[in-house]
N, C-alpha and C positions, 0 to 999 in steps of 0.2 A: 739746401732746397734755396732756389734762387729767387728771391720774396719782388725784385725788381721787374723780373720778366711774370711773372705772375699780376704784378698788378699794372702793367702794362696792359697783359690779359683782360683783366678788370674794367679799366677804361675803353679797352676797343670795344668788348663787348656792351659794354652800356651805351656804348656811340650809336652802334647799329641799334639796340632796342629804340634810344630818345628819335632816331631818324626816321623810325617806322611813324610817328605819332605825325609826323607834316613839322614845315620850319615854321619859326617866329623867333619873333625878335625880343633878344634880351634887354628889359628897361633898364636907362639910362641911370636908375638910381644905385643899382646892384653893380654898377661895373667899375673895377679900380685898375690904375697904372700897375705893369708890370715891375716895374723897377720899387714899387712900393709895397707891392707882397713880396718881392725878396725882401728888402729892407725888414718888413715886420716878419718875417719866416727866420731870419737871420738871429733877432732880437729872440723870437721864442727860442732858438734851437741853444742860444747863450743860455737862457735862463731853465730852460729846463736840466742843465748839465747841476743845478742843484737839486741834484738827487744823488742817488745811493746807486750804487750797482747793480741791480735784483738781475740783471741777466747773469752776471758771472757766479759760477761757486761759491768764490771768497765772501758773497754777499751770504751769511746763514743767520739772519737777524729773524723777520717777520717773516710773515704767510706772505712774501710777494714777489713774483718770477713774470717776465715780460708775458703773452698771450704767446701759444703756438704762430705762425708765419700762416700754415691754413687758416684760423681765425681771421687773424689780421685782415687777409684778404676776401673773407668771407663779409667779414664786417663792413669794410670799405665798399664792395661791390652792392649793398645793402644799402647802404648808408646814404647813397646816392640815389635812391630812389626813396628811402625815409618811411617807409611803412609804418603803420601804427598796426601792432595786433590788437587792440580794444577790439576790432569786430573784424569779422569778412570784407566788408567792405572798404575797410582802412588800409587790410593787409592782405588779401586772398592766398597768394604764394607763400608768405612766410608764417601764415597763421595754419595752413598745412604743415607746414614744414616744426613748424613748434608742436603738434598734434605727434609729429612723427619721431621729433628726440624724447617727448614727453612718454612716447610707447617704449622707447630704448630703454630710457630711464628704468621705468616700469618692470620692465623685463631682467633689469638685471638685479631689480631685489625679490625679482621672482612674484612681481602682483601679477595676478590674472585680469583682474577688473581693477579699475582704477578712474579717478577722476586727480586731474593734473593739469601745472602750466606753469611758464615762467615767472622768476619775479626779479625785479632789479636787484635784489640781496636775500642772504640768508637772513635778515635781521626781518625783510617782509615777511618772508617765508614763514617764519617763525612766528608771527606776528598773524599770517593767516591761520596757521596750525593752534594757535593760544587761541583765537575769535573763534573757531568753530569747538573748542574745548568748551568757551564761556556758554557757547549757545546751546552747548549739549547736557553742561550740567551747569546753569545760572546759580546754582544756589553753593557750588563746590569749587575751589580751588585747585592750584597746580603745585603739587612736586616734583623738586629739580636738584640734582648733582650742587654741591656747593659750589665744585669745580666750573659746573657746568658756565657757560656762556654768559656775559652778564644780561645780554638782552633778554632773559626769559624772566628775571626781577623787573624790567624795564617797561618789558611786554605787559605782564601780569598791571602793575601799576597806570600802565595806558587802559587798560581793558575793566581797571576796577576790580580787579582778583586779589584772593589773597597768596601769597605767594610763599612755598614752604620749602627752605634750602635742608638737602638732606645730606649730614656729615657723608667723606668716604673713609674708605678704609687706608692702608699702608700702600695702596699700589695707585690713588688717584679716581679709583673706581668706587659709585654710589653703593652707601653699606646698606645691604640686605634687613640685618635687622634694625637699624634705624629706620627704614622704610618701608619695614612690617608694622613698627609705631605709629606712625605717625596716620597711617592706612586704616588703623584699627582704631582713630579718631571717627572717622566718618567725616572728615573733613577735604577728601580732595576727590576729584574726578578724574584727573589726569592727573598721567605720569611723563615726564621728560626723563627719557636714556639718551645719554651723549654717546654717539659712536666715533670717537676720536677728540678730546677735548684739547680745547685752543692753548692750553699753558702745557699740559705734558702730552696732550696725543693721546691717554687714558680711552680704553672702551668701556663701557658701563657692562655691565654682565645682563644682555635683552633680553637672552632668554629663560633668567631666574625670573627677572622684574616682570616678564609678560607672563609667568605659571603667577606669578602670587598676585598681580593686577588683575587676574581673570577670577581667582579666588573669592575675590572683592568688588567684583563687578566694576572695574574704574578701566578705564580710556589707557593706550601708550601711544606718547610721541616720540617720535625718532630724530632728534637732530645728529645729523649726520653732515652740516655742512662742512665740517674740517675732512671727516675721514669718511665719509661715505662710497667712493670708487672705492676704499681697498676691499671693498665686498668681493673685490674681481680676485683677489688674493687669498682668499678662504679654502681654506682646504686645501692649496695645489699643494707640488711636492718642493720642497727647496728651505731654503733658510730664511725663506721672504713670507712662504703660508704661513696663514694666521690661522687660531681656532676657527672652527667654521660654525660652532652652535650660535652666539650671537649673531652675526652675519644670517644667519637662515633662519631665525626667530623673526628678523625685519619683515619679513612677509606677511607675518600674524596682526603684526602692530597697524592703529588706525591711522596713524600719518605716518612722511615720511619728510626731511628736509635735506637736502641736499645743494653744494656752490658747485656747479660748473666753473667758475673764474678762480676756483683753489687746482684742485688735481685733474680738473675739465679740461687744460688748456685754454680757456677762454680770457679776455677783456673784462674788466669789470663793468657795467655791474651785471651778472647772471646767477641768479639763484633758482632755486625750482623746490615746488612742493607737490605731494600727492599723497591724496585721501585712497585709502584700500575701497571704502565704501561710494562708488561711485552717487548715492542719494546725497552728498554729502551736498551738493548742489542748493539745494534743497535754502541752506543758509545765506547762500550769498544772493539770493532774487531778488533783483530790480528791476525799474523798469526806466528807460531813454526814450524821449519821444519822437529824435533822430537816427538812432542807429537801431543795427540790429535787423533789416530789413529785405538787404539783399539775399539773404538766404536763409531755409530754414535748419540749416544745422547751426549746430552749435557755437556759438562765439565765444573763443577766451576770455572778452571782459563781461561776461555771465556768470563766469563763477572765477573772479578775482575781486579782491579789493582796491585793486589799484585799479586806474581806468588807462590812461596812456601808459603803452610798454612797447619797446623797441623791438620791431620785427628784423632788425638788422644782429641782435641778440643770438634770435632764431635761427637763421639764415649761417654765422658765424659757426653755432654750436653746431647745425645739421653738416655744415660742410666738413667740420673737424670729426666726425665722429665717421662722417663718410670717410674718411683715409686712417682712422684710430678708431673701430669700431669697443664698444664698452664690454670686450671680453680679454680673459686672461691673457690672451696671445694679441690682441691689437692694446686699447689703450692701457692694459694691465702689467703689460713690460714698462711704460715709465715708470707706473707706481714702485713695479719690483724693485727698480734702481735704488730710489731712494729710501726703499725700505732697508735692503743691503747693505747703502751706505750709511743706513743711521745702525746696523747691526753692527757693521767692521769697525766705526768709529769708536761704541761702546766699547770693543773690545781692546781697543788704544789706552781708551779714558783706565778700564779696571789693571791693565798691567802698567802705567805711569805714577810717576813718585810725584808728581807734580798735580795732578786732577784727580778727582773721584767721580764717580758715578752717581748720580742723586737717587738714579731707579732707572732699570732697563727700558728701555724704549718699550713701546707699542706697537708704535707707527713708524713715521719716521721725524718726530723731534727726539734729540736728544738733551738729557739735562746734566749736568755738572755743576761740580765748583774745586776751586782749589784746594791741595791738602795743604791744612797750613799747623805749624806747633808753637803754641799749644792750641787746640781746634773750640774754637772758640765762635758763637755764629755773631758776633760783632764784627770778628777779624774777617770772616766769610763774608759778608754783607761789603764790608770795604774794598776789599779783594778784587772780588768780584764786579763792585761799579769800574774798579780803574782800569781791570782788564778789560772790559767793555769802550771805554773814553781813549786808553792808549791804542788800543787796535785799532779803532775808527780813525782817530787824529794822525796817526802812522803818517809821514811823507810816503815811505818806502814801504812798500807790503804791509798796505793797510788790511785788516781782515774787520767782520761783522757781522756780531752775534748780539742776542736781546739778552735781558737779563727778566727774571720770573722772583716773583715773591715767594717765601716758604714760610707757614707758622711753624715757631717752636715744636710745637706737637707734632706737625707734620716730619720736622727734619729729624727730629729726635726718636721717633716711630722706625726711622730707616736708617738712622748713624745715630745708634746709642753712645756713643762717645764722644759726641760734640756737644759742649758746653754751651746750653741754652742760657745765655747770657742779657740775650731781648727778645721779644715776644714775636719777633719774623725777620728773616734774613733775604737778600737777595742773592739769587744765583746764577749761574750762565745757564741758554737756552739755544738751542740751536734749532733751525729748521731745514731740512735738508730735502724740499721738494722739487726739487731741480733736479733729473736725472743725472746730470754730469757732475754733480757730488760724488757719485761712487769711485768716480778715476781722482777723485779732489782731496777724500777725506783723509789720506795721510798728508797732505801739504797741511791741510787747513788745522789738523792735528798738532803738528811741530809748532805751527805761528802761535796756537793758543798754548801748548806749551812752553817756547818760549815767554810769555808774557804773565806766563803762572808763575814759572822761577823767578823773574822779574821782581814779583811782589811776595815773594814769600819767606 
């Protein structure tokens, strides 16, 4: 894909549109010399080199990768206009695009009716969902998995709600017995289930949690910020296919959060929140004396805690989904590659003499640690950190992974041969969210195995 060609088209199309408005003169205060711009851009390029190669499959650390060039072109084309999707007069075209992409996301999860919009991040999207939880049950708190994203505990604090962390099982999923015990106390109004934890990529049993919560009259919110697009792989044939039960249950939950800036190929920041009941709009009612006058249609600012919101984000996602529709044969192919990469690397690790799999991957996150004799947590912790730092610092053939803290209890539950001489240990964690990882895992594995050999 020739991004340079696309960007030329973007600039040409923008010039044609602006010419239609008639001539005007740029104010002198905004004029800068081309030589000054060139110098500043060279400095910017130099400073941007102080980043890791997020674009390359040798980077398998955090949940980072560049957006698809289509998203870049769509964002730039719209950023030149700079619409604000708070109200229809601030961005009539991009507000319609936002409504269209929200319809596509809702359909992907099987929602027939819904209320939803884009946000600047999954954090803000979850804040909105928990805000509705508080308004729905002001006298009750929120339960969430102990392995869920830390934003839930933080946002409970922001909203003045009590958060109840629920222990996880040996696969990093919410423990149903512990959840039932908390529900019996009558203190919970909403349960957060996570479809793809950011640590291990574990999928909470949404279908079983939903059944339990229905009996107790408790709401269910799905934090699918990381894993939501994997619903496209639910029930499909092939090794990358996922158990459809947790995913099909999402359509019956009360709210859903998903981050297009993760697996939706978008730039930061682009999150989204969906509510199954359109009447949820009542919780966002507010008045603005100078907006919402150009149309009787719904202005997206009327159903959001945020005010100013980027129309460019909506347009970038709209253009991307035109090219990669949210279907198994569209965007699903991108996710399938990362899922296969994780499964393939897991097989390599299981056969390795120098690495051990912490637990099998549910999505595209692989967790593992160096095999050592004796196998003590303190040794595993130190060796994992050393592999991370030596891999990143290598002048030739660097590799970039991340670390994850595992408790002694969680570790020994999965590996009873490990001696728990400390309370927790760091293990290695790799995120294979770039489809290019599928053809690179053999190289990645060999390099990590080489580093593990050196520290054993």
